[in-house]
N, C-alpha and C positions, 0 to 999 in steps of 0.2 A: 504495499501500499503506499503510495506517494504522502510524503509530509509535508515538504518545503523545497521549492515554492509549490503552492498548490495551485490549480487551475485559475489562472486570471491575476495573479499576485504580482507584485514587483520585486525583483531580486536586486538587493544591493551589494556593494562589494566588500569583504571578499565573496566570491560566488560560490557557495556552498550548498549541496543539493543534499537532502535526507528521505529516506522510506524506512518502511519497516521491514523487518525480516519475516518471509514465508517460513510457517512451520515444515521442517524436514528439508529446507533447502540447502544447497550445498555452495552456492554461489549467486551472483548476479553479474549483469552486464549493463551500463548505463551509457545511454545513448543520447546524444545532443542534437537538435536538427535546427536549421533556419527555418522561417515561414514558410518559405518555398518547399521544403521537405527534404532539402539536401543535407545530409549527415556532417555536422561539424567536427564532431569528435565523438569517440567511444571509446569505453574502456571495460575491461573485465575488473571485477571487486568482490573483495571477501567481506567488507563491512557494510555497513548502512548509510554511509557518508561518503561523499566524494567532493574534493575541491577541483577546480578546473585548473588546468596547469597554465603557466603564463603565456605560453604559445597559442592559447586560445583568447581571442579578445572579443569581447561582446559590445555592440554599439548601443550607446543609450538610447532609448525610445524604440527600438526594435522589438519584435515579437519572436520569441523561441520557442521550441518545443522540445519536452524531455520525456523519457520513458526509462522503465527498468526492466530488464528481463531476467526473470527467476530461473535458475537452474536447479535441478532435482536429482536425487541419485541415479535414477534410471537414465539420465540426460533429456528427460523431458522439459520444456520450457513453457513459462507462462510471461507474457508481455504485459506490464501496466497499460492504463490507458495513456494517450497522449496528453500531456499539461503544458497548457501554453503559459508564458510568463513574458514579462518585460524586463527591462534592465536599466537600472539608475546607478551609475557609480558613486552617486553621493550618500 
């Protein structure tokens, strides 16, 4: 379950994303998209938070989407809904 930023929220710097762990999951995969649907950055994660690396620059006022894909022991996957957010560096 996506916790922050939730759908429609404004993300401020530093850009940190949080979600809750699914029961029996063994890992997650974070995916960040431009409003156009292009993937900006993605990364496997073992925790329930992730910060964007300095190489990923978000533009103020632009809309972005993010999702987390959860992986289970049998290698099945479930993807969260896409959540939209805008970014403000202040």
